[in-house]
SEKEKE-403293 format. One record per residue (C-alpha): residue in one letter; chain; x, y, z. Coordinates in steps of 0.5 Angstrom, whole numbers. Each point is the difference from the previous one (the first is absolute). Example, Ala and Ser with C-alpha at 12.3 -4.5 7.8 and 13.67 -1.06 7.14 Angstrom:
BEGIN
<site><residuo>A</residuo><cadena>A</cadena><c1>25</c1><c2>-9</c2><c3>16</c3></site>
<site><residuo>S</residuo><cadena>A</cadena><c1>2</c1><c2>7</c2><c3>-2</c3></site>
This chain:
BEGIN
<site><residuo>M</residuo><cadena>A</cadena><c1>-139</c1><c2>42</c2><c3>48</c3></site>
<site><residuo>P</residuo><cadena>A</cadena><c1>0</c1><c2>8</c2><c3>3</c3></site>
<site><residuo>N</residuo><cadena>A</cadena><c1>-7</c1><c2>2</c2><c3>2</c3></site>
<site><residuo>I</residuo><cadena>A</cadena><c1>1</c1><c2>8</c2><c3>-1</c3></site>
<site><residuo>K</residuo><cadena>A</cadena><c1>-1</c1><c2>2</c2><c3>-7</c3></site>
<site><residuo>S</residuo><cadena>A</cadena><c1>6</c1><c2>4</c2><c3>-1</c3></site>
<site><residuo>A</residuo><cadena>A</cadena><c1>4</c1><c2>-6</c2><c3>2</c3></site>
<site><residuo>K</residuo><cadena>A</cadena><c1>-4</c1><c2>-4</c2><c3>-5</c3></site>
<site><residuo>K</residuo><cadena>A</cadena><c1>2</c1><c2>5</c2><c3>-5</c3></site>
<site><residuo>R</residuo><cadena>A</cadena><c1>8</c1><c2>-1</c2><c3>2</c3></site>
<site><residuo>V</residuo><cadena>A</cadena><c1>0</c1><c2>-7</c2><c3>-1</c3></site>
<site><residuo>L</residuo><cadena>A</cadena><c1>-3</c1><c2>0</c2><c3>-7</c3></site>
<site><residuo>V</residuo><cadena>A</cadena><c1>5</c1><c2>6</c2><c3>-2</c3></site>
<site><residuo>S</residuo><cadena>A</cadena><c1>6</c1><c2>-4</c2><c3>3</c3></site>
<site><residuo>K</residuo><cadena>A</cadena><c1>-2</c1><c2>-6</c2><c3>-3</c3></site>
<site><residuo>A</residuo><cadena>A</cadena><c1>0</c1><c2>4</c2><c3>-7</c3></site>
<site><residuo>A</residuo><cadena>A</cadena><c1>6</c1><c2>3</c2><c3>1</c3></site>
<site><residuo>N</residuo><cadena>A</cadena><c1>4</c1><c2>-6</c2><c3>2</c3></site>
<site><residuo>A</residuo><cadena>A</cadena><c1>-2</c1><c2>-4</c2><c3>-6</c3></site>
<site><residuo>R</residuo><cadena>A</cadena><c1>2</c1><c2>6</c2><c3>-4</c3></site>
<site><residuo>N</residuo><cadena>A</cadena><c1>7</c1><c2>0</c2><c3>4</c3></site>
<site><residuo>K</residuo><cadena>A</cadena><c1>1</c1><c2>-7</c2><c3>-1</c3></site>
<site><residuo>S</residuo><cadena>A</cadena><c1>-1</c1><c2>0</c2><c3>-8</c3></site>
<site><residuo>K</residuo><cadena>A</cadena><c1>4</c1><c2>6</c2><c3>0</c3></site>
<site><residuo>K</residuo><cadena>A</cadena><c1>6</c1><c2>-3</c2><c3>4</c3></site>
<site><residuo>S</residuo><cadena>A</cadena><c1>-1</c1><c2>-7</c2><c3>-4</c3></site>
<site><residuo>E</residuo><cadena>A</cadena><c1>1</c1><c2>4</c2><c3>-7</c3></site>
<site><residuo>L</residuo><cadena>A</cadena><c1>6</c1><c2>4</c2><c3>3</c3></site>
<site><residuo>K</residuo><cadena>A</cadena><c1>3</c1><c2>-7</c2><c3>2</c3></site>
<site><residuo>T</residuo><cadena>A</cadena><c1>-1</c1><c2>-3</c2><c3>-7</c3></site>
<site><residuo>L</residuo><cadena>A</cadena><c1>3</c1><c2>6</c2><c3>-3</c3></site>
<site><residuo>L</residuo><cadena>A</cadena><c1>6</c1><c2>0</c2><c3>4</c3></site>
<site><residuo>K</residuo><cadena>A</cadena><c1>1</c1><c2>-8</c2><c3>-1</c3></site>
<site><residuo>K</residuo><cadena>A</cadena><c1>0</c1><c2>2</c2><c3>-8</c3></site>
<site><residuo>A</residuo><cadena>A</cadena><c1>5</c1><c2>6</c2><c3>1</c3></site>
<site><residuo>N</residuo><cadena>A</cadena><c1>5</c1><c2>-5</c2><c3>4</c3></site>
<site><residuo>A</residuo><cadena>A</cadena><c1>-1</c1><c2>-5</c2><c3>-5</c3></site>
<site><residuo>E</residuo><cadena>A</cadena><c1>7</c1><c2>-2</c2><c3>-3</c3></site>
<site><residuo>N</residuo><cadena>A</cadena><c1>-2</c1><c2>2</c2><c3>-7</c3></site>
<site><residuo>A</residuo><cadena>A</cadena><c1>-4</c1><c2>7</c2><c3>2</c3></site>
<site><residuo>D</residuo><cadena>A</cadena><c1>0</c1><c2>5</c2><c3>-4</c3></site>
<site><residuo>S</residuo><cadena>A</cadena><c1>1</c1><c2>8</c2><c3>2</c3></site>
<site><residuo>A</residuo><cadena>A</cadena><c1>-7</c1><c2>1</c2><c3>-2</c3></site>
<site><residuo>A</residuo><cadena>A</cadena><c1>-2</c1><c2>-5</c2><c3>5</c3></site>
<site><residuo>I</residuo><cadena>A</cadena><c1>4</c1><c2>3</c2><c3>5</c3></site>
<site><residuo>L</residuo><cadena>A</cadena><c1>-2</c1><c2>7</c2><c3>-1</c3></site>
<site><residuo>T</residuo><cadena>A</cadena><c1>-8</c1><c2>-2</c2><c3>1</c3></site>
<site><residuo>A</residuo><cadena>A</cadena><c1>2</c1><c2>-4</c2><c3>6</c3></site>
<site><residuo>T</residuo><cadena>A</cadena><c1>3</c1><c2>7</c2><c3>3</c3></site>
<site><residuo>K</residuo><cadena>A</cadena><c1>-6</c1><c2>4</c2><c3>-2</c3></site>
<site><residuo>K</residuo><cadena>A</cadena><c1>-4</c1><c2>-5</c2><c3>3</c3></site>
<site><residuo>V</residuo><cadena>A</cadena><c1>4</c1><c2>0</c2><c3>7</c3></site>
<site><residuo>D</residuo><cadena>A</cadena><c1>0</c1><c2>8</c2><c3>0</c3></site>
<site><residuo>R</residuo><cadena>A</cadena><c1>-8</c1><c2>0</c2><c3>-1</c3></site>
<site><residuo>A</residuo><cadena>A</cadena><c1>-1</c1><c2>-5</c2><c3>6</c3></site>
<site><residuo>A</residuo><cadena>A</cadena><c1>5</c1><c2>4</c2><c3>4</c3></site>
<site><residuo>T</residuo><cadena>A</cadena><c1>-4</c1><c2>6</c2><c3>-1</c3></site>
<site><residuo>K</residuo><cadena>A</cadena><c1>-7</c1><c2>-3</c2><c3>1</c3></site>
<site><residuo>G</residuo><cadena>A</cadena><c1>3</c1><c2>-3</c2><c3>7</c3></site>
<site><residuo>L</residuo><cadena>A</cadena><c1>0</c1><c2>-8</c2><c3>-3</c3></site>
<site><residuo>I</residuo><cadena>A</cadena><c1>7</c1><c2>-1</c2><c3>2</c3></site>
<site><residuo>H</residuo><cadena>A</cadena><c1>5</c1><c2>5</c2><c3>4</c3></site>
<site><residuo>K</residuo><cadena>A</cadena><c1>4</c1><c2>5</c2><c3>-3</c3></site>
<site><residuo>N</residuo><cadena>A</cadena><c1>6</c1><c2>-3</c2><c3>3</c3></site>
<site><residuo>K</residuo><cadena>A</cadena><c1>-2</c1><c2>-7</c2><c3>-3</c3></site>
<site><residuo>A</residuo><cadena>A</cadena><c1>-1</c1><c2>3</c2><c3>-7</c3></site>
<site><residuo>A</residuo><cadena>A</cadena><c1>7</c1><c2>4</c2><c3>0</c3></site>
<site><residuo>R</residuo><cadena>A</cadena><c1>3</c1><c2>-7</c2><c3>2</c3></site>
<site><residuo>I</residuo><cadena>A</cadena><c1>-4</c1><c2>-4</c2><c3>-6</c3></site>
<site><residuo>K</residuo><cadena>A</cadena><c1>2</c1><c2>6</c2><c3>-5</c3></site>
<site><residuo>S</residuo><cadena>A</cadena><c1>7</c1><c2>0</c2><c3>2</c3></site>
<site><residuo>R</residuo><cadena>A</cadena><c1>1</c1><c2>-8</c2><c3>-1</c3></site>
<site><residuo>L</residuo><cadena>A</cadena><c1>-4</c1><c2>1</c2><c3>-7</c3></site>
<site><residuo>A</residuo><cadena>A</cadena><c1>5</c1><c2>6</c2><c3>-2</c3></site>
<site><residuo>K</residuo><cadena>A</cadena><c1>6</c1><c2>-4</c2><c3>2</c3></site>
<site><residuo>K</residuo><cadena>A</cadena><c1>-3</c1><c2>-6</c2><c3>-4</c3></site>
<site><residuo>S</residuo><cadena>A</cadena><c1>-1</c1><c2>4</c2><c3>-6</c3></site>
<site><residuo>T</residuo><cadena>A</cadena><c1>7</c1><c2>3</c2><c3>0</c3></site>
<site><residuo>T</residuo><cadena>A</cadena><c1>3</c1><c2>-7</c2><c3>0</c3></site>
<site><residuo>T</residuo><cadena>A</cadena><c1>-4</c1><c2>-3</c2><c3>-5</c3></site>
<site><residuo>A</residuo><cadena>A</cadena><c1>1</c1><c2>6</c2><c3>-5</c3></site>
């Protein structure tokens, strides 16, 4: 455990951010699983695409990873429609 006050605060702040990021990533993974399911409707794909955009904007995932995920979802939506 750190001795300096600012270092103690950084530990607390990083723990909170880590918990928040873990929760958001888990939510994103769940939405992607629903969107990639065999019987996924276009609403699920649209919701997942929006969440991926938001995650990339917030820095939760890299912008290239977001583009790759969105591309795969778009390809899936055109083949099922």
